[in-house]
PATIDO-77871 format. One record per residue: residue number from 1; residue in three letters; x, y, z of N, C-alpha, C in turn. Coordinates in nm, 3 decimals. Atoms other than C-alpha are relative to their C-alpha. Layout:
// residues N
NUM/ala/X/Y/Z/X/Y/Z/X/Y/Z
...
This chain:
// residues 136
1/unk/0.129/0.019/0.006/-23.509/8.581/-6.846/-0.100/0.051/-0.114
2/unk/0.036/-0.070/0.106/-23.709/8.607/-7.142/-0.169/0.027/-0.002
3/unk/0.156/-0.030/-0.033/-24.061/8.776/-7.125/-0.094/0.013/-0.154
4/unk/0.085/0.025/0.127/-24.296/8.653/-7.397/-0.122/0.107/0.011
5/unk/0.120/-0.094/-0.014/-24.600/8.828/-7.232/0.011/0.160/-0.016
6/unk/-0.021/-0.169/0.024/-24.467/9.182/-7.241/0.041/-0.007/-0.135
7/unk/-0.002/-0.018/0.147/-24.364/9.136/-7.603/-0.128/-0.002/-0.077
8/unk/0.156/0.004/0.000/-24.703/9.009/-7.674/-0.069/0.154/0.024
9/unk/0.077/-0.088/-0.025/-24.834/9.284/-7.517/0.029/0.153/-0.087
10/unk/-0.063/-0.105/0.062/-24.600/9.531/-7.682/-0.057/-0.042/-0.152
11/unk/0.016/0.002/0.163/-24.706/9.373/-8.046/-0.152/0.024/-0.023
12/unk/0.136/-0.011/0.007/-25.084/9.388/-7.941/-0.013/0.178/0.006
13/unk/0.021/-0.162/-0.003/-25.033/9.783/-7.855/0.018/0.071/-0.127
14/unk/-0.040/-0.064/0.136/-24.873/9.835/-8.187/-0.093/-0.041/-0.107
15/unk/0.053/0.061/0.111/-25.118/9.651/-8.395/-0.049/0.093/-0.095
16/unk/0.041/-0.110/0.064/-25.266/9.968/-8.531/0.085/0.053/-0.090
17/unk/-0.121/-0.025/0.082/-24.942/10.055/-8.654/0.052/-0.064/-0.107
18/unk/-0.047/0.094/0.084/-24.831/9.755/-8.780/-0.108/-0.043/-0.128
19/unk/0.110/0.015/0.101/-25.169/9.704/-9.011/0.000/0.148/-0.075
20/unk/0.020/-0.157/0.072/-25.124/10.077/-9.136/0.071/-0.008/-0.115
21/unk/-0.050/-0.036/0.133/-25.054/10.120/-9.500/0.122/0.115/-0.005
22/unk/-0.073/-0.140/0.011/-24.862/10.456/-9.466/0.141/-0.037/0.066
23/unk/-0.122/0.034/-0.059/-24.576/10.250/-9.272/0.067/-0.064/-0.083
24/unk/-0.073/0.087/0.074/-24.305/10.153/-9.435/0.073/-0.132/0.044
25/unk/-0.074/0.140/-0.030/-24.123/9.798/-9.420/0.137/0.060/0.109
26/unk/-0.135/-0.022/-0.078/-23.811/9.986/-9.282/-0.046/0.055/0.106
27/unk/0.059/-0.040/-0.128/-23.991/10.146/-9.027/-0.051/-0.098/0.095
28/unk/0.043/0.113/-0.074/-24.137/9.842/-8.908/0.116/-0.066/0.038
29/unk/-0.105/0.021/-0.059/-23.786/9.723/-8.858/0.057/0.064/0.101
30/unk/-0.011/-0.056/-0.134/-23.725/9.980/-8.653/-0.054/-0.002/0.112
31/unk/0.104/0.015/-0.083/-24.026/9.971/-8.439/0.059/-0.162/0.064
32/unk/-0.012/0.159/-0.025/-23.939/9.563/-8.412/0.167/0.050/0.083
33/unk/-0.124/0.007/-0.103/-23.566/9.626/-8.287/-0.008/0.080/0.119
34/unk/0.038/-0.061/-0.088/-23.643/9.911/-8.070/-0.092/-0.043/0.123
35/unk/0.089/0.039/-0.074/-23.962/9.770/-7.894/-0.017/-0.122/0.000
36/unk/0.033/0.182/-0.043/-24.035/9.398/-7.933/0.114/-0.017/0.017
37/unk/-0.091/0.052/0.003/-23.702/9.297/-7.971/0.056/-0.012/0.160
38/unk/-0.059/-0.022/-0.142/-23.553/9.474/-7.673/-0.104/-0.040/0.132
39/unk/0.095/0.043/-0.087/-23.834/9.400/-7.472/-0.010/-0.172/0.028
40/unk/-0.032/0.139/-0.002/-23.822/9.027/-7.546/0.100/-0.055/0.064
41/unk/-0.133/0.047/-0.028/-23.459/8.982/-7.489/0.051/0.057/0.097
42/unk/-0.079/-0.057/-0.120/-23.413/9.183/-7.191/0.036/-0.128/0.115
43/unk/-0.057/0.075/-0.104/-23.177/8.990/-6.958/-0.018/-0.156/-0.067
44/unk/0.022/0.123/0.036/-23.205/8.678/-7.202/0.140/-0.055/-0.015
45/unk/-0.139/0.071/-0.009/-22.836/8.601/-7.185/0.001/-0.099/0.144
46/unk/-0.013/0.073/-0.170/-22.921/8.449/-6.811/-0.108/-0.118/-0.036
47/unk/0.137/0.109/0.000/-23.238/8.231/-6.912/0.041/-0.133/-0.101
48/unk/-0.041/0.137/0.069/-23.230/7.885/-7.065/-0.090/0.006/-0.080
49/unk/0.071/0.021/0.123/-23.348/7.824/-7.399/-0.056/-0.182/-0.002
50/unk/0.032/0.118/0.025/-23.561/7.502/-7.389/-0.110/-0.024/-0.095
51/unk/0.102/0.023/0.112/-23.773/7.371/-7.653/-0.117/0.050/-0.034
52/unk/0.124/-0.093/-0.052/-24.107/7.531/-7.514/0.031/0.154/-0.037
53/unk/-0.056/-0.137/0.030/-23.908/7.836/-7.515/0.036/0.038/-0.089
54/unk/-0.023/-0.039/0.128/-23.780/7.861/-7.833/-0.113/-0.011/-0.098
55/unk/0.128/0.024/0.068/-24.125/7.753/-7.976/-0.095/0.180/0.016
56/unk/0.074/-0.129/-0.044/-24.279/8.045/-7.790/0.083/0.163/-0.058
57/unk/-0.091/-0.129/0.028/-24.007/8.271/-7.901/-0.004/0.018/-0.132
58/unk/0.001/0.030/0.139/-24.043/8.160/-8.281/-0.132/0.095/-0.053
59/unk/0.180/-0.049/0.055/-24.436/8.222/-8.279/0.005/0.169/0.017
60/unk/0.026/-0.084/-0.011/-24.387/8.532/-8.108/0.051/0.152/-0.137
61/unk/-0.098/-0.080/0.146/-24.134/8.705/-8.372/-0.092/-0.032/-0.133
62/unk/0.053/-0.005/0.145/-24.319/8.568/-8.648/-0.166/0.078/0.015
63/unk/0.132/-0.071/-0.011/-24.679/8.721/-8.503/0.036/0.131/-0.025
64/unk/-0.036/-0.104/0.027/-24.508/9.053/-8.523/0.048/0.032/-0.129
65/unk/-0.006/0.001/0.159/-24.371/9.015/-8.896/-0.096/-0.029/-0.071
66/unk/0.102/0.059/0.066/-24.671/8.851/-9.016/-0.097/0.164/0.022
67/unk/0.088/-0.132/-0.018/-24.908/9.167/-8.883/0.095/0.110/-0.063
68/unk/-0.056/-0.119/0.048/-24.634/9.404/-8.998/0.002/-0.005/-0.144
69/unk/-0.017/0.013/0.136/-24.637/9.249/-9.340/-0.147/-0.004/-0.044
70/unk/0.158/0.036/0.008/-25.037/9.259/-9.333/-0.043/-0.109/-0.041
71/unk/0.038/0.106/0.058/-25.079/8.917/-9.386/-0.063/-0.073/0.128
72/unk/0.084/0.086/-0.102/-25.355/8.720/-9.176/0.061/-0.148/-0.029
73/unk/-0.036/0.134/-0.001/-25.282/8.366/-9.051/-0.113/-0.086/-0.103
74/unk/0.119/0.062/0.137/-25.595/8.281/-9.300/0.067/-0.021/-0.127
75/unk/-0.066/0.011/0.118/-25.364/8.328/-9.561/0.095/-0.101/-0.065
76/unk/-0.088/0.123/-0.004/-25.157/8.052/-9.483/0.140/-0.004/-0.106
77/unk/-0.132/-0.067/0.088/-24.836/8.208/-9.616/0.120/-0.059/0.091
78/unk/-0.095/0.107/-0.073/-24.507/8.004/-9.499/0.095/0.165/0.062
79/unk/-0.084/-0.128/-0.114/-24.287/8.225/-9.225/0.123/0.019/-0.073
80/unk/-0.130/-0.071/0.066/-23.992/8.217/-9.469/-0.008/0.085/-0.089
81/unk/0.056/-0.079/0.117/-24.187/8.386/-9.741/-0.025/0.120/0.087
82/unk/0.050/-0.084/-0.044/-24.320/8.630/-9.509/0.160/0.085/0.031
83/unk/-0.131/-0.049/-0.067/-23.915/8.670/-9.331/0.065/0.075/-0.146
84/unk/-0.051/-0.036/0.127/-23.789/8.725/-9.716/-0.067/0.144/-0.048
85/unk/0.095/-0.093/0.029/-24.090/8.975/-9.786/0.036/0.138/0.081
86/unk/-0.033/-0.088/-0.101/-23.988/9.190/-9.473/0.161/0.018/0.037
87/unk/-0.189/-0.010/-0.010/-23.587/9.156/-9.537/0.053/-0.031/0.136
88/unk/-0.034/0.080/-0.114/-23.539/8.954/-9.198/0.123/-0.065/-0.047
89/unk/-0.163/0.056/0.007/-23.167/8.850/-9.177/0.027/-0.093/0.110
90/unk/-0.042/0.072/-0.091/-23.120/8.737/-8.859/-0.167/-0.001/0.117
91/unk/0.088/0.062/-0.103/-23.393/8.566/-8.583/0.044/0.054/0.116
92/unk/-0.011/-0.040/-0.137/-23.449/8.651/-8.238/0.070/-0.098/0.075
93/unk/-0.044/0.130/-0.041/-23.330/8.313/-8.142/0.156/-0.002/-0.023
94/unk/-0.139/0.006/0.006/-22.982/8.395/-8.319/0.060/0.100/0.086
95/unk/-0.075/-0.142/-0.094/-22.935/8.750/-8.112/0.013/-0.087/0.129
96/unk/0.015/0.027/-0.130/-23.022/8.572/-7.804/0.107/-0.123/0.008
97/unk/-0.141/0.077/0.009/-22.747/8.269/-7.873/0.117/0.087/0.001
98/unk/-0.164/-0.099/0.013/-22.501/8.570/-7.952/0.014/0.034/0.124
99/unk/-0.043/-0.109/-0.122/-22.571/8.760/-7.628/0.027/-0.127/0.106
100/unk/-0.051/0.085/-0.117/-22.539/8.401/-7.410/0.131/-0.012/-0.004
101/unk/-0.161/0.031/0.038/-22.202/8.326/-7.592/0.073/0.095/0.049
102/unk/-0.076/-0.112/-0.060/-22.098/8.667/-7.504/0.023/0.032/0.150
103/unk/0.003/0.008/-0.148/-22.205/8.644/-7.153/0.106/-0.110/0.053
104/unk/-0.080/0.138/-0.031/-22.013/8.287/-7.143/0.161/0.035/0.030
105/unk/-0.144/-0.043/0.049/-21.702/8.424/-7.284/0.067/0.095/0.117
106/unk/-0.056/-0.088/-0.132/-21.699/8.716/-7.018/0.028/-0.048/0.106
107/unk/-0.026/0.050/-0.111/-21.744/8.503/-6.725/0.102/-0.082/-0.014
108/unk/-0.108/0.103/0.005/-21.493/8.251/-6.871/0.151/0.097/0.037
109/unk/-0.141/-0.102/-0.004/-21.216/8.553/-6.868/0.011/0.081/0.133
110/unk/0.029/-0.062/-0.128/-21.315/8.658/-6.494/0.134/-0.080/0.083
111/unk/-0.093/0.068/-0.097/-21.072/8.582/-6.209/-0.097/-0.107/0.070
112/unk/0.074/0.116/-0.074/-21.117/8.261/-6.039/-0.070/0.037/0.129
113/unk/0.066/-0.020/-0.129/-21.228/8.410/-5.712/-0.135/0.069/-0.011
114/unk/0.097/-0.052/0.037/-21.520/8.585/-5.872/-0.131/-0.087/0.028
115/unk/0.104/0.063/-0.028/-21.866/8.494/-5.777/-0.082/-0.094/-0.109
116/unk/0.069/0.034/0.124/-22.016/8.428/-6.138/0.059/-0.132/-0.029
117/unk/-0.063/0.129/0.047/-21.727/8.199/-6.240/-0.012/-0.111/0.088
118/unk/0.026/0.072/-0.131/-21.757/8.026/-5.880/-0.151/-0.109/-0.066
119/unk/0.128/0.046/0.028/-22.123/7.958/-5.985/-0.024/-0.073/-0.130
120/unk/-0.007/0.057/0.131/-22.067/7.826/-6.336/0.100/-0.119/0.021
121/unk/-0.091/0.096/0.003/-21.793/7.582/-6.229/-0.050/-0.086/0.113
122/unk/0.017/0.083/-0.085/-21.978/7.451/-5.921/-0.090/-0.159/-0.039
123/unk/0.067/0.145/0.039/-22.119/7.092/-5.929/-0.061/-0.046/0.151
124/unk/0.071/0.004/-0.100/-22.379/6.986/-5.649/0.095/-0.150/0.075
125/unk/-0.091/0.153/-0.075/-22.177/6.729/-5.361/-0.098/-0.108/-0.005
126/unk/0.106/0.086/-0.038/-22.310/6.408/-5.319/-0.044/-0.086/-0.146
127/unk/0.039/0.080/0.088/-22.487/6.144/-5.539/-0.159/0.036/-0.042
128/unk/0.126/-0.010/0.037/-22.819/6.198/-5.730/-0.093/-0.113/0.054
129/unk/0.086/0.069/-0.005/-23.135/6.019/-5.626/-0.032/-0.099/-0.116
130/unk/0.041/0.093/0.083/-23.262/5.697/-5.785/-0.116/0.042/-0.075
131/unk/0.155/-0.019/0.108/-23.532/5.723/-6.093/0.015/0.140/-0.042
132/unk/0.001/-0.129/0.070/-23.625/6.011/-6.264/-0.006/0.089/0.049
133/unk/0.000/-0.104/-0.055/-23.561/6.345/-6.194/-0.124/0.073/-0.002
134/unk/0.088/-0.078/-0.001/-23.831/6.579/-6.089/-0.004/0.101/-0.125
135/unk/0.012/-0.072/0.106/-23.965/6.804/-6.351/-0.004/0.141/0.010
136/unk/-0.030/-0.127/-0.057/-23.868/7.129/-6.241/0.088/0.105/-0.053
């Protein structure tokens, strides 16, 4: 389960550090990996990545990098330029997808009788109802 709100809270609390001129970009990267990334991606391998989720994920990540580069949204500088300036190689989305693939591989190697393996192979009995599925 991705926790954007806790990630945003962490970024907000780090705001004074992120805008500080004495903190180097390398230190910002260490702060990102230790606090923000670990907070957002906690148990991310079990969550579902929908379009809205991906959008929130990208905006939260770029919020951190924009603040740490000391660039305001009013400056209208593209995300790719900010990532180049901060030497960002992998996005948060890439890390989450890697975690999900690792968990999937782990579950696939499990014995047939294990519950996680049964859950991934389970399909509901019977037929679906007519019409559009409920949006849940």
